C-alpha positions as CSV (number, residue, x, y, z in Angstrom):
1,M,71.7,107.8,101.3
2,K,71.0,105.0,104.0
3,Q,71.9,105.8,107.6
4,L,73.1,102.7,109.5
5,D,71.8,102.3,113.0
6,R,74.8,102.3,115.4
7,R,73.8,99.1,117.3
8,Q,73.3,97.1,114.0
9,F,76.9,98.1,113.0
10,L,78.3,97.1,116.5
11,A,76.6,93.9,116.1
12,A,78.4,93.0,112.9
13,G,81.9,93.4,114.7
14,A,83.2,94.8,117.9
15,L,84.7,98.4,117.8
16,A,87.7,99.3,119.9
17,T,87.3,102.5,121.8
18,G,89.5,105.0,120.3
19,G,91.1,108.5,120.7
20,L,90.6,111.7,119.0
21,L,94.1,113.0,118.0
22,M,93.4,112.5,114.2
23,T,90.1,112.8,112.4
24,S,89.3,109.7,110.5
25,R,86.5,108.7,108.1
26,L,85.9,105.5,106.2
27,T,83.9,104.5,103.1
28,L,83.1,100.8,102.3
29,A,81.6,99.5,99.2
30,S,80.9,96.0,97.7
31,T,81.9,95.0,94.3
32,A,79.7,91.9,94.7
33,S,81.4,90.1,91.6
34,T,84.9,89.7,93.1
35,S,86.5,88.3,96.2
36,S,89.2,91.0,96.1
37,R,89.3,93.6,98.8
38,F,90.7,97.0,98.1
39,V,91.5,99.8,100.7
40,F,92.4,103.3,99.7
41,I,94.0,105.4,102.6
42,I,94.2,109.2,102.0
43,L,96.8,110.8,104.1
44,R,95.3,114.5,104.2
45,G,97.8,117.4,104.8
46,A,100.8,116.2,102.5
47,L,102.9,113.4,103.7
48,D,106.6,114.2,103.8
49,G,107.7,111.3,101.6
50,L,111.4,112.0,102.1
51,S,111.0,111.2,105.6
52,A,108.8,108.2,105.3
53,V,110.8,106.8,102.5
54,P,114.2,108.4,102.9
55,P,116.6,108.2,99.9
56,H,119.7,107.4,102.1
57,G,121.8,106.7,99.1
58,D,121.1,110.2,97.4
59,P,124.4,112.0,97.9
60,D,122.2,115.3,98.4
61,Y,119.7,113.9,100.9
62,A,121.6,114.7,104.1
63,R,122.6,118.1,103.1
64,L,119.0,119.2,102.0
65,R,117.3,117.7,105.1
66,G,119.6,118.9,107.8
67,E,118.4,117.9,111.3
68,L,115.4,116.0,109.7
69,A,117.7,113.7,107.8
70,L,117.5,110.1,109.0
71,G,120.5,108.1,109.5
72,A,121.7,105.5,107.0
73,P,120.4,101.8,107.6
74,G,122.5,100.4,110.6
75,A,122.8,103.9,112.3
76,T,121.1,104.4,115.7
77,N,117.4,105.3,114.8
78,G,118.4,105.0,111.1
79,A,116.2,104.2,108.2
80,V,115.3,100.5,107.7
81,K,116.9,99.5,104.5
82,L,114.9,98.6,101.3
83,D,117.6,98.8,98.7
84,G,120.8,100.8,98.1
85,T,119.0,103.9,97.6
86,F,115.8,103.9,99.7
87,G,114.8,103.0,103.3
88,L,111.7,103.3,105.5
89,H,111.2,105.4,108.5
90,P,112.0,103.3,111.6
91,N,108.6,103.6,112.9
92,L,107.2,101.7,110.0
93,A,108.2,98.3,111.4
94,F,105.0,96.6,110.0
95,M,105.6,98.0,106.5
96,S,109.2,96.7,106.7
97,D,107.8,93.3,107.6
98,C,105.4,93.4,104.6
99,F,108.4,94.4,102.2
100,K,110.5,91.4,103.4
101,A,107.2,89.1,102.8
102,R,106.9,90.6,99.5
103,E,103.6,92.3,100.4
104,L,104.5,95.8,99.9
105,V,105.4,98.0,96.9
106,V,106.9,101.3,97.6
107,F,106.5,104.1,95.0
108,H,108.6,107.3,95.1
109,A,108.6,110.7,93.2
110,V,104.8,110.1,92.6
111,A,102.1,113.0,92.0
112,S,98.7,113.5,90.8
113,P,98.5,115.8,87.7
114,Y,98.2,118.9,90.2
115,R,101.1,121.1,90.3
116,E,99.9,124.0,92.6
117,R,100.3,123.6,96.4
118,S,96.6,124.1,98.0
119,H,95.7,121.3,100.2
120,F,92.1,121.7,99.2
121,D,92.6,121.8,95.3
122,G,95.2,119.0,95.6
123,Q,92.9,116.7,97.5
124,D,90.1,117.6,95.1
125,V,92.3,116.3,92.1
126,L,93.4,113.3,94.1
127,E,89.8,112.3,94.6
128,N,88.0,113.4,91.4
129,G,90.3,111.7,89.0
130,Y,90.7,114.5,86.7
131,A,93.7,116.7,85.9
132,R,92.4,119.9,87.4
133,P,90.4,120.7,90.7
134,H,86.8,121.0,90.9
135,A,86.3,119.5,87.3
136,V,83.4,117.3,88.5
137,Q,81.4,116.6,91.7
138,T,82.0,112.7,91.5
139,G,85.1,110.5,92.6
140,W,87.2,108.1,90.6
141,L,86.4,105.2,92.9
142,N,82.7,105.6,92.7
143,R,82.8,105.9,89.0
144,A,84.9,102.8,88.9
145,L,82.3,100.9,91.1
146,A,79.5,102.0,88.8
147,A,81.4,100.5,85.9
148,L,81.6,97.0,87.4
149,P,79.2,94.3,86.3
150,A,76.3,93.3,88.3
151,D,76.7,90.5,90.6
152,R,76.0,87.0,89.6
153,A,72.5,87.1,91.2
154,G,71.6,89.9,88.7
155,S,71.2,92.5,91.6
156,R,73.4,95.3,93.0
157,K,73.1,95.8,96.6
158,E,74.0,99.0,98.1
159,L,77.6,99.7,97.2
160,G,79.0,101.5,100.3
161,V,78.9,102.8,103.7
162,A,80.9,105.9,105.1
163,L,82.2,106.0,108.6
164,G,82.2,109.8,109.6
165,Q,80.2,112.9,109.0
166,N,80.6,113.0,105.2
167,V,81.2,110.8,102.2
168,P,84.6,111.7,100.8
169,L,84.7,113.1,97.3
170,V,86.4,109.9,95.9
171,M,83.3,107.9,96.8
172,R,80.6,110.4,95.6
173,G,78.6,109.6,92.6
174,A,76.0,107.4,90.9
175,A,77.0,104.2,92.9
176,P,74.9,104.3,96.0
177,V,76.6,104.6,99.4
178,A,75.4,104.7,102.9
179,S,76.8,106.5,105.9
180,W,77.4,105.6,109.6
181,S,78.9,108.0,112.4
182,P,81.4,106.4,114.7
183,S,81.0,106.4,118.5
184,R,83.3,109.4,118.8
185,L,84.2,112.2,116.6
186,A,87.2,114.6,116.9
187,A,86.7,117.5,119.0
188,L,88.9,119.6,116.6
189,D,87.8,120.7,113.1
190,E,90.9,119.3,111.2
191,D,90.0,121.3,108.0
192,T,89.9,124.6,110.0
193,L,93.2,123.5,111.7
194,E,94.8,123.1,108.4
195,R,93.7,126.4,107.2
196,I,95.0,128.0,110.3
197,T,98.2,126.4,110.0
198,D,98.6,127.4,106.3
199,L,97.9,131.0,107.4
200,Y,100.6,130.9,110.1
201,A,103.0,129.0,107.9
202,K,104.8,132.2,106.8
203,D,105.1,133.6,110.1
204,P,107.8,132.0,112.1
205,L,106.6,133.1,115.4
206,L,103.0,132.3,115.0
207,S,103.9,128.9,113.2
208,K,106.3,127.9,116.2
209,R,103.7,128.7,118.7
210,L,100.8,126.7,117.0
211,A,103.2,123.9,116.6
212,D,104.0,124.0,120.5
213,A,100.3,124.2,121.3
214,L,99.6,121.1,119.3
215,A,102.6,119.3,120.9
216,A,101.2,120.3,124.3
217,D,97.8,119.0,123.4
218,A,99.3,115.7,122.3
219,I,101.2,115.4,125.7
220,A,97.7,116.2,127.4
221,T,95.8,113.5,125.4
222,E,98.5,110.9,126.0
223,S,97.9,111.1,129.7
224,Q,94.1,110.6,129.0
225,S,94.8,107.6,126.9
226,E,95.7,105.6,130.1
227,E,92.0,105.2,130.7
228,M,91.7,103.3,127.4
229,G,93.1,100.0,129.1
230,E,94.2,97.3,126.9
231,V,93.5,99.2,123.6
232,A,96.0,101.9,124.5
233,K,98.5,99.5,125.6
234,R,98.4,97.8,122.4
235,D,98.9,101.0,120.3
236,K,102.6,101.2,121.0
237,P,104.9,103.1,120.6
238,G,103.4,105.4,123.2
239,G,100.0,104.0,123.8
240,R,98.7,107.3,122.3
241,R,95.4,108.3,121.2
242,G,96.2,108.5,117.5
243,G,96.9,104.8,117.5
244,A,93.8,104.0,119.3
245,R,91.8,106.1,116.9
246,Y,93.3,104.0,114.0
247,T,92.4,100.9,115.9
248,E,88.8,102.0,116.2
249,V,88.5,102.7,112.5
250,I,90.6,99.8,111.2
251,N,88.4,97.3,113.4
252,A,85.4,98.8,111.9
253,A,86.8,98.3,108.4
254,A,88.0,94.8,109.0
255,S,84.5,93.8,110.6
256,F,82.9,94.5,107.1
257,L,85.7,93.6,104.8
258,K,86.1,89.9,106.1
259,R,82.4,89.1,105.8
260,E,81.8,87.0,102.8
261,D,78.5,88.9,102.0
262,G,79.8,92.2,103.1
263,P,81.6,95.2,101.4
264,Q,84.9,94.7,99.7
265,I,86.2,98.2,99.2
266,A,87.1,100.8,101.7
267,V,88.3,104.3,101.8
268,F,89.9,105.6,105.0
269,D,91.4,109.1,105.5
270,A,93.5,110.7,108.2
271,T,94.5,114.3,108.7
272,G,97.4,115.9,110.4
273,W,100.2,115.4,108.0
274,D,100.9,119.1,107.4
275,T,104.3,119.4,109.1
276,H,105.3,123.1,108.6
277,A,107.0,123.3,111.9
278,N,108.8,121.0,114.3
279,E,108.3,118.0,112.0
280,G,111.0,115.9,113.7
281,G,113.1,113.1,112.1
282,A,113.3,109.6,113.8
283,Q,111.4,111.1,116.8
284,G,108.6,113.7,116.8
285,Q,105.1,114.6,115.5
286,L,105.7,112.9,112.0
287,A,107.2,109.9,113.6
288,F,104.1,109.6,116.0
289,R,101.8,109.7,113.2
290,L,103.7,107.2,111.1
291,A,103.9,104.8,114.0
292,A,99.9,105.2,114.5
293,L,99.5,104.5,110.7
294,D,101.8,101.3,110.9
295,T,100.0,100.1,113.9
296,G,96.6,100.5,112.2
297,L,97.8,98.5,109.2
298,R,99.1,95.7,111.4
299,T,95.6,95.6,113.1
300,L,94.0,95.5,109.7
301,K,95.9,92.4,108.7
302,E,95.3,90.8,112.0
303,Q,91.6,91.4,112.0
304,L,91.2,90.4,108.2
305,G,92.6,87.1,108.9
306,T,92.6,85.0,105.6
307,A,90.8,88.0,103.8
308,W,94.3,89.7,103.9
309,N,95.3,87.3,101.3
310,D,92.7,89.0,98.8
311,T,93.4,92.6,100.0
312,A,95.4,95.3,98.4
313,V,95.9,98.7,100.4
314,L,96.8,101.8,98.6
315,I,98.2,104.8,100.7
316,A,98.5,108.2,98.8
317,T,98.7,111.8,99.8
318,E,97.7,115.1,98.0
319,F,101.3,116.1,97.3
320,G,104.7,116.0,98.9
321,R,106.7,118.6,100.9
322,T,109.8,120.6,100.1
323,A,113.1,118.9,99.8
324,A,114.9,121.4,102.2
325,T,113.7,122.2,105.7
326,N,112.4,125.7,106.4
327,G,113.1,128.1,109.2
328,T,110.7,126.5,111.7
329,R,112.3,122.9,111.7
330,G,109.7,121.7,109.2
331,T,108.7,121.4,105.6
332,D,106.3,123.4,103.3
333,H,104.0,122.2,100.7
334,G,105.9,120.4,97.8
335,T,105.2,118.3,94.8
336,G,106.7,114.8,94.5
337,A,105.7,112.4,97.2
338,A,105.6,108.7,98.2
339,A,102.9,106.0,98.0
340,F,102.5,102.5,99.2
341,L,100.7,99.6,98.1
342,L,100.6,96.6,100.5
343,G,98.6,93.4,101.3
344,G,98.5,89.8,100.6
345,A,97.4,90.2,97.1
346,V,100.3,92.5,96.3
347,H,103.3,91.6,94.2
348,G,105.7,93.3,96.6
349,G,109.2,93.5,97.8
350,R,110.0,96.3,95.3
351,V,110.8,100.0,95.1
352,I,109.2,101.5,91.8
353,A,110.9,104.9,91.3
354,D,112.4,106.7,88.3
355,W,114.6,108.6,90.8
356,P,115.1,112.2,89.6
357,G,117.8,113.1,92.1
358,L,117.9,115.9,94.8
359,S,120.7,117.9,93.4
360,P,119.7,121.8,92.8
361,R,119.4,121.2,89.0
362,D,117.1,118.1,89.6
363,L,114.5,119.7,91.9
364,Y,111.2,120.8,90.6
365,Q,111.0,124.6,90.7
366,S,114.4,124.7,92.5
367,R,112.6,123.4,95.8
368,D,110.7,120.1,95.4
369,L,111.1,116.6,94.6
370,T,110.3,116.3,90.9
371,P,107.7,113.9,90.1
372,T,108.4,111.2,87.6
373,L,105.4,108.8,88.2
374,D,101.8,109.7,87.7
375,L,99.6,108.4,90.6
376,R,97.0,107.4,88.1
377,S,99.2,105.0,86.7
378,I,99.1,103.1,89.9
379,L,95.3,103.6,90.4
380,K,94.6,102.3,86.8
381,G,96.8,99.3,87.2
382,V,95.1,98.3,90.7
383,L,91.7,98.9,89.4
384,A,92.2,96.8,86.2
385,D,94.3,94.0,87.6
386,H,92.8,93.6,91.1
387,L,89.2,94.9,90.9
388,H,88.7,94.0,87.2
389,V,87.4,97.4,86.1
390,P,87.0,97.3,82.3
391,T,89.8,99.1,80.5
392,S,87.3,101.0,78.4
393,A,85.7,102.4,81.6
394,L,89.0,103.4,83.0
395,E,89.8,105.6,80.0
396,S,86.1,106.9,79.2
397,S,84.7,107.6,82.7
398,V,87.0,106.8,85.7
399,F,90.0,108.7,84.5
400,P,88.7,110.4,81.3
401,D,91.6,112.8,80.5
402,S,94.3,110.4,81.2
403,R,94.6,108.5,77.8
404,T,98.4,109.1,77.7
405,T,99.0,107.7,81.2
406,R,99.8,104.0,81.1
407,P,98.7,101.8,83.8
408,L,101.3,99.9,86.0
409,T,100.9,96.1,85.7
410,D,101.9,93.2,87.8
411,L,101.1,95.2,90.9
412,T,98.7,92.5,92.3
413,A,97.9,88.9,91.9
């Protein structure tokens, strides 16, 4: 694995200085044989899809969600309307713009084949491409890259570079990848923090105190972000360090992706989506993270310029969260989730969902949004139509135990 010199990387494109609220990693890869760009964003910790994409038209939504329920479109701090059933969280303004421009597809009631509720096993399934955790030590995207034909010159240059301490599982395998460490790394070990959060989740007092401590830390880091100057000002709402962190990583991604001879595939991940306590609705910790993500996506489009027209960005999480709130004003580990596909190469302006409903009889195990769409259907469709991965490879090596999972078509140009 080739370690890139930091000065060489900075020469390729300026990086904005960023904050440390969320740990982020980035993997870049070049398909060499296509101009298409693909970005896969993993939201680690289990995004609450019922808050990110509230089903405001479902008659059971407001009852189940209680104080976390978002108002109907048109209400103060209400959801942004997508159609008669679904909306977007009000902090996803850029995503809303993309939907109106037909550059965003929203998926709901999505899940990988995994049906337990461990972050670490769920993330392993999300990345390894198999139906069970720890089935293999390679990732589906690396195997997809390995299946691509050589470029027109008959040579295959190094396929990727990872920004962060480790190459994520989804990019591990035979296809070569390099690594590069960003200028700043998070002071907190996010994996350890997630384990502590899970450990405290069943104790209302400890869970609340941990959430309060994290909220206090966010306030403290917000005051420090004033030293970031124009970068922090740009990352509204709040000018907070999470948004600046996204700006740093997104600028790094764009500096590679917009080069004609550069890498064309990126994998970016962000932790901090495990909202067991004090989740918030239109405002609060989840709303802040959604705003930071939305700002990062807007920055990606701006920085890519015309390359955005060839780009598809897929955002997914390991599983969803419970339909009902818990005793600490949050949500616990669930099953069905939401996912997003956006970019200039996307046939958007649509919500794709076989909505199962939120009535008691419709919930999975009487607690979760029932999944009706296999995430691998989305992945297969994007890999086949956008990156031109051979269908035979998708079935034999990329997702080898998914022959009954049909790809979604017409997602990209």
